[in-house]
MITORMAR-549442 format. One record per residue (C-alpha): x, y, z negated; residue in one letter; residue number from 1. Coordinates in steps of 0.001 Angstrom, whole numbers, always signed. Example, Ala and Ser with C-alpha at 12.3 -4.5 7.8 and 13.67 -1.06 7.14 Angstrom:
<X +12300	Y -4500	Z -7800	residu A	num 1>
<X +13670	Y -1060	Z -7140	residu S	num 2>
END
This chain:
<X +5116	Y -12421	Z -46048	residu M	num 1>
<X +2462	Y -13682	Z -43229	residu T	num 2>
<X +5092	Y -15024	Z -40242	residu K	num 3>
<X +4082	Y -12885	Z -37206	residu K	num 4>
<X +2325	Y -14691	Z -33969	residu I	num 5>
<X +5486	Y -14865	Z -31733	residu L	num 6>
<X +8082	Y -15286	Z -34113	residu S	num 7>
<X +11182	Y -17048	Z -32683	residu G	num 8>
<X +9662	Y -16055	Z -29096	residu K	num 9>
<X +11225	Y -14036	Z -26810	residu V	num 10>
<X +10071	Y -11924	Z -24117	residu A	num 11>
<X +11178	Y -10560	Z -21025	residu I	num 12>
<X +10122	Y -7449	Z -19812	residu V	num 13>
<X +10798	Y -5288	Z -16208	residu S	num 14>
<X +10185	Y -2350	Z -16271	residu G	num 15>
<X +10096	Y -2059	Z -19407	residu G	num 16>
<X +12494	Y +1490	Z -20323	residu S	num 17>
<X +9315	Y +3464	Z -19858	residu K	num 18>
<X +5464	Y +3708	Z -19945	residu G	num 19>
<X +3247	Y +481	Z -19784	residu I	num 20>
<X +6301	Y -1980	Z -19650	residu G	num 21>
<X +8427	Y -400	Z -23010	residu L	num 22>
<X +4638	Y -28	Z -24653	residu A	num 23>
<X +4336	Y -3691	Z -24124	residu V	num 24>
<X +7882	Y -4552	Z -25174	residu A	num 25>
<X +6910	Y -2679	Z -28445	residu K	num 26>
<X +3815	Y -4333	Z -29200	residu R	num 27>
<X +5511	Y -8056	Z -28676	residu L	num 28>
<X +7993	Y -6877	Z -31153	residu A	num 29>
<X +5925	Y -6097	Z -33551	residu E	num 30>
<X +4518	Y -8885	Z -32921	residu D	num 31>
<X +8040	Y -11124	Z -33824	residu G	num 32>
<X +9284	Y -11913	Z -30830	residu A	num 33>
<X +12782	Y -10480	Z -29322	residu D	num 34>
<X +13185	Y -8810	Z -26343	residu I	num 35>
<X +14958	Y -8357	Z -23574	residu F	num 36>
<X +14351	Y -5146	Z -21131	residu L	num 37>
<X +15002	Y -5251	Z -17266	residu A	num 38>
<X +14764	Y -1760	Z -15480	residu A	num 39>
<X +17459	Y +490	Z -13422	residu S	num 40>
<X +17944	Y +3628	Z -15809	residu N	num 41>
<X +20500	Y +2691	Z -18635	residu A	num 42>
<X +19735	Y +5811	Z -20841	residu G	num 43>
<X +16602	Y +5003	Z -20727	residu R	num 44>
<X +16488	Y +1399	Z -21655	residu L	num 45>
<X +19546	Y +2138	Z -24271	residu K	num 46>
<X +16622	Y +4715	Z -25754	residu A	num 47>
<X +14432	Y +1851	Z -25078	residu A	num 48>
<X +16254	Y -951	Z -27311	residu R	num 49>
<X +16980	Y +1537	Z -30082	residu E	num 50>
<X +13604	Y +2658	Z -30391	residu T	num 51>
<X +12348	Y -932	Z -30227	residu I	num 52>
<X +14648	Y -2194	Z -32730	residu E	num 53>
<X +14328	Y +801	Z -35204	residu A	num 54>
<X +10245	Y +57	Z -35111	residu A	num 55>
<X +10101	Y -3379	Z -35479	residu T	num 56>
<X +13223	Y -4767	Z -36857	residu G	num 57>
<X +13489	Y -7141	Z -33683	residu Q	num 58>
<X +16579	Y -7672	Z -32128	residu S	num 59>
<X +16373	Y -6254	Z -28366	residu A	num 60>
<X +18402	Y -6012	Z -25274	residu A	num 61>
<X +18746	Y -5363	Z -22055	residu F	num 62>
<X +20199	Y -4672	Z -18317	residu H	num 63>
<X +20241	Y -2122	Z -16006	residu A	num 64>
<X +20147	Y -3158	Z -12352	residu A	num 65>
<X +18017	Y -2646	Z -8930	residu D	num 66>
<X +15371	Y -4865	Z -9128	residu L	num 67>
<X +14317	Y -4598	Z -5830	residu R	num 68>
<X +17159	Y -6571	Z -4886	residu T	num 69>
<X +17956	Y -10629	Z -5025	residu L	num 70>
<X +21470	Y -9422	Z -7002	residu E	num 71>
<X +19565	Y -7116	Z -9453	residu G	num 72>
<X +17096	Y -9997	Z -10309	residu C	num 73>
<X +20181	Y -12104	Z -10696	residu R	num 74>
<X +21977	Y -10531	Z -12598	residu E	num 75>
<X +19011	Y -9133	Z -14991	residu S	num 76>
<X +18101	Y -12913	Z -15274	residu Y	num 77>
<X +22043	Y -13602	Z -16180	residu Q	num 78>
<X +22414	Y -11341	Z -18305	residu A	num 79>
<X +19607	Y -12166	Z -20443	residu A	num 80>
<X +20201	Y -15682	Z -20322	residu A	num 81>
<X +23554	Y -14981	Z -21627	residu D	num 82>
<X +22019	Y -12905	Z -24782	residu R	num 83>
<X +18988	Y -15418	Z -25896	residu F	num 84>
<X +19203	Y -18345	Z -23787	residu G	num 85>
<X +15483	Y -19062	Z -23318	residu C	num 86>
<X +12518	Y -17440	Z -22446	residu C	num 87>
<X +9381	Y -18008	Z -23594	residu D	num 88>
<X +7179	Y -14787	Z -22183	residu I	num 89>
<X +7782	Y -12702	Z -18906	residu L	num 90>
<X +6087	Y -9384	Z -18213	residu I	num 91>
<X +6331	Y -7873	Z -14973	residu N	num 92>
<X +5596	Y -4583	Z -15296	residu A	num 93>
<X +8175	Y -2261	Z -13211	residu A	num 94>
<X +6715	Y -773	Z -9781	residu G	num 95>
<X +7151	Y +2475	Z -8238	residu A	num 96>
<X +4821	Y +2988	Z -5093	residu T	num 97>
<X +4260	Y +5901	Z -3531	residu K	num 98>
<X +1030	Y +8087	Z -2348	residu G	num 99>
<X +304	Y +9491	Z +762	residu G	num 100>
<X -967	Y +10060	Z +3591	residu T	num 101>
<X -990	Y +7039	Z +6122	residu F	num 102>
<X -265	Y +8479	Z +9479	residu P	num 103>
<X +2638	Y +10974	Z +7873	residu E	num 104>
<X +3674	Y +8134	Z +5381	residu Q	num 105>
<X +7019	Y +6376	Z +6480	residu P	num 106>
<X +7803	Y +2886	Z +6669	residu D	num 107>
<X +10326	Y +2948	Z +4272	residu E	num 108>
<X +7764	Y +3373	Z +1599	residu E	num 109>
<X +6001	Y +699	Z +2289	residu M	num 110>
<X +9017	Y -1015	Z +2200	residu L	num 111>
<X +10478	Y +291	Z -1203	residu D	num 112>
<X +6954	Y -588	Z -2668	residu G	num 113>
<X +6547	Y -4107	Z -2081	residu F	num 114>
<X +10303	Y -4704	Z -2907	residu A	num 115>
<X +10621	Y -3399	Z -6346	residu L	num 116>
<X +6729	Y -4239	Z -7419	residu K	num 117>
<X +6146	Y -7664	Z -5683	residu F	num 118>
<X +9796	Y -8864	Z -4587	residu H	num 119>
<X +10864	Y -8222	Z -7919	residu G	num 120>
<X +7970	Y -10116	Z -9731	residu A	num 121>
<X +8376	Y -13003	Z -7243	residu V	num 122>
<X +12172	Y -12614	Z -7645	residu R	num 123>
<X +12435	Y -12888	Z -11521	residu L	num 124>
<X +9279	Y -15511	Z -12018	residu S	num 125>
<X +10971	Y -17920	Z -9719	residu R	num 126>
<X +14674	Y -17420	Z -11740	residu L	num 127>
<X +12636	Y -17694	Z -15644	residu F	num 128>
<X +10918	Y -20545	Z -14326	residu W	num 129>
<X +12956	Y -23213	Z -15712	residu P	num 130>
<X +12645	Y -21743	Z -19161	residu Q	num 131>
<X +9265	Y -20877	Z -18818	residu L	num 132>
<X +8359	Y -24493	Z -17739	residu K	num 133>
<X +10934	Y -25834	Z -20917	residu E	num 134>
<X +9092	Y -23468	Z -23365	residu A	num 135>
<X +5541	Y -23907	Z -22288	residu S	num 136>
<X +5353	Y -20186	Z -21313	residu G	num 137>
<X +3556	Y -17403	Z -20098	residu C	num 138>
<X +4030	Y -15157	Z -17495	residu V	num 139>
<X +2167	Y -11486	Z -17413	residu I	num 140>
<X +1784	Y -9533	Z -14309	residu N	num 141>
<X +660	Y -6115	Z -14845	residu I	num 142>
<X -859	Y -5170	Z -11117	residu V	num 143>
<X -3492	Y -2357	Z -11147	residu G	num 144>
<X -6870	Y -1364	Z -10199	residu G	num 145>
<X -5938	Y -447	Z -6836	residu F	num 146>
<X -5805	Y -4308	Z -5846	residu A	num 147>
<X -9205	Y -3827	Z -6103	residu R	num 148>
<X -10424	Y -1054	Z -4801	residu T	num 149>
<X -8257	Y +392	Z -1683	residu P	num 150>
<X -8355	Y +3930	Z -1556	residu A	num 151>
<X -6793	Y +6204	Z +2024	residu A	num 152>
<X -3981	Y +8333	Z -214	residu D	num 153>
<X -2546	Y +5397	Z -1829	residu F	num 154>
<X -2205	Y +2290	Z +1166	residu M	num 155>
<X +1154	Y +1405	Z -355	residu V	num 156>
<X +362	Y +817	Z -3923	residu G	num 157>
<X -3111	Y -1028	Z -2984	residu G	num 158>
<X -1355	Y -3200	Z -388	residu A	num 159>
<X +1566	Y -4399	Z -2585	residu V	num 160>
<X -1016	Y -4711	Z -6004	residu N	num 161>
<X -3259	Y -7004	Z -3577	residu A	num 162>
<X -475	Y -9160	Z -2651	residu A	num 163>
<X +961	Y -9357	Z -6088	residu L	num 164>
<X -2341	Y -10215	Z -7535	residu A	num 165>
<X -2737	Y -13007	Z -4846	residu N	num 166>
<X +521	Y -14558	Z -5851	residu F	num 167>
<X -308	Y -14271	Z -9653	residu S	num 168>
<X -3410	Y -16513	Z -8854	residu K	num 169>
<X -1056	Y -19580	Z -6832	residu A	num 170>
<X +1210	Y -18988	Z -9174	residu L	num 171>
<X -1054	Y -19683	Z -11782	residu A	num 172>
<X -1556	Y -22983	Z -9724	residu A	num 173>
<X +2036	Y -23612	Z -9950	residu Q	num 174>
<X +2023	Y -23267	Z -14042	residu G	num 175>
<X -1294	Y -25896	Z -14374	residu L	num 176>
<X +1279	Y -28463	Z -13369	residu R	num 177>
<X +4241	Y -27091	Z -15228	residu D	num 178>
<X +2289	Y -25832	Z -18531	residu D	num 179>
<X +3068	Y -22304	Z -18064	residu V	num 180>
<X -24	Y -19608	Z -18805	residu N	num 181>
<X -217	Y -17256	Z -16146	residu V	num 182>
<X -2303	Y -14299	Z -15445	residu N	num 183>
<X -2719	Y -10817	Z -15007	residu W	num 184>
<X -3852	Y -7150	Z -15300	residu I	num 185>
<X -5210	Y -4239	Z -13781	residu H	num 186>
<X -5115	Y -1142	Z -15130	residu P	num 187>
<X -6598	Y +1639	Z -14505	residu G	num 188>
<X -5910	Y +5637	Z -14862	residu L	num 189>
<X -3161	Y +5035	Z -17307	residu T	num 190>
<X -1244	Y +7946	Z -18948	residu V	num 191>
<X +2354	Y +7597	Z -17825	residu T	num 192>
<X +5240	Y +9428	Z -15721	residu E	num 193>
<X +3586	Y +7129	Z -13226	residu R	num 194>
<X +177	Y +8503	Z -13340	residu L	num 195>
<X +1590	Y +12445	Z -13529	residu E	num 196>
<X +3526	Y +11686	Z -10129	residu T	num 197>
<X +710	Y +10138	Z -8608	residu I	num 198>
<X -1650	Y +13194	Z -9183	residu F	num 199>
<X +998	Y +15617	Z -8813	residu A	num 200>
<X +1451	Y +13945	Z -5194	residu D	num 201>
<X -2465	Y +14568	Z -4783	residu R	num 202>
<X -2691	Y +17576	Z -5737	residu A	num 203>
<X -291	Y +18656	Z -2766	residu K	num 204>
<X -1841	Y +16648	Z -386	residu Q	num 205>
<X -5188	Y +18588	Z -1013	residu Q	num 206>
<X -3915	Y +21635	Z -1850	residu D	num 207>
<X -5246	Y +21778	Z -5967	residu K	num 208>
<X -3834	Y +21672	Z -8786	residu T	num 209>
<X -2815	Y +18459	Z -11164	residu R	num 210>
<X -5377	Y +19388	Z -13905	residu D	num 211>
<X -8443	Y +19481	Z -11291	residu Q	num 212>
<X -7252	Y +16623	Z -9652	residu I	num 213>
<X -7292	Y +14750	Z -13049	residu E	num 214>
<X -10775	Y +16342	Z -14058	residu R	num 215>
<X -12207	Y +15100	Z -10086	residu E	num 216>
<X -10084	Y +11381	Z -11020	residu S	num 217>
<X -12277	Y +11058	Z -14581	residu V	num 218>
<X -15529	Y +12150	Z -12867	residu A	num 219>
<X -15642	Y +10227	Z -10222	residu A	num 220>
<X -14708	Y +6767	Z -11522	residu E	num 221>
<X -17406	Y +8168	Z -14547	residu G	num 222>
<X -14847	Y +7374	Z -17715	residu L	num 223>
<X -14932	Y +8465	Z -20898	residu R	num 224>
<X -11110	Y +9082	Z -21107	residu R	num 225>
<X -8120	Y +8055	Z -19372	residu L	num 226>
<X -6297	Y +4819	Z -20671	residu G	num 227>
<X -3342	Y +4631	Z -22915	residu Q	num 228>
<X +11	Y +2736	Z -22470	residu P	num 229>
<X -1405	Y +668	Z -25781	residu D	num 230>
<X -4710	Y -259	Z -24166	residu D	num 231>
<X -2711	Y -2685	Z -22075	residu V	num 232>
<X -197	Y -3295	Z -24736	residu S	num 233>
<X -2741	Y -4669	Z -26811	residu N	num 234>
<X -4400	Y -7159	Z -24455	residu L	num 235>
<X -992	Y -8761	Z -23528	residu V	num 236>
<X -431	Y -9392	Z -26719	residu A	num 237>
<X -3243	Y -11303	Z -26824	residu F	num 238>
<X -3121	Y -12813	Z -24179	residu L	num 239>
<X +608	Y -13702	Z -25051	residu C	num 240>
<X -1047	Y -15447	Z -28824	residu S	num 241>
<X -2283	Y -18725	Z -29412	residu P	num 242>
<X -5296	Y -17861	Z -29489	residu A	num 243>
<X -5596	Y -17023	Z -25554	residu A	num 244>
<X -3739	Y -20027	Z -24417	residu R	num 245>
<X -7077	Y -21429	Z -22435	residu H	num 246>
<X -7017	Y -18266	Z -20590	residu I	num 247>
<X -5154	Y -18939	Z -17438	residu H	num 248>
<X -5163	Y -17382	Z -14066	residu G	num 249>
<X -7461	Y -14613	Z -15198	residu A	num 250>
<X -6937	Y -10830	Z -13199	residu G	num 251>
<X -8241	Y -8784	Z -16302	residu I	num 252>
<X -9365	Y -5203	Z -15594	residu P	num 253>
<X -8837	Y -2691	Z -18475	residu I	num 254>
<X -10112	Y +412	Z -17099	residu D	num 255>
<X -12815	Y +1644	Z -19153	residu G	num 256>
<X -15125	Y +576	Z -16624	residu G	num 257>
<X -13608	Y +2736	Z -13536	residu G	num 258>
<X -14122	Y -393	Z -11066	residu A	num 259>
<X -17547	Y -642	Z -10004	residu K	num 260>
<X -17164	Y -3880	Z -8209	residu G	num 261>
<X -18679	Y -7289	Z -9528	residu Y	num 262>
<X -15677	Y -8942	Z -8009	residu Y	num 263>
END
């Protein structure tokens, strides 16, 4: 029997109870990694763990906590340390930034967007860094195309994504000192509950149907199709593999060609 490329590794996945995070966790388990999931909804986490273990035979564990807070991040770190004792791979996929029209969007939504997606990723990276350094591990942050393509109706997400991408590049510089690989991914329009929320918000703002918004979004970006979570998870799996070790400090779009700029 051929040894799986991530056998003996432990992967921590924030936001791993659904969407891209869950797809990534399952894909890494298929490659032999044991999985620790961190998110806020205990019921979804339990279901995700059962799905991963049944589909892959790998060990999976979880901790439900509010990753918007330092306390929640510390709790998740400690639970992972108690369960597995090490961290070879950290995937920061948690995030719930909200769309909205700028003049009417409340201050709380900007603060909340940074609290989970940005500060959560920063804190988890700091907490797990000693283990990642010891393991010569890797960090992959799931960011998003709005980091490079601002939109008037998605200012919170764009600002948070841009900050997380900048942090990721700086973290990669630290990774060169400590032998920790750091990369980040910019998914485009990807079929998840998150995208459904974005489409619903835009439909309400523009007095259109959800399907109209989807058709217009696909047409505006000239896409062949919407992305799927597995498109992202397959890239993550490659970046975690020994074959990708020389890919470092890179922000990689996976958007079907939606981003038209050179940068």
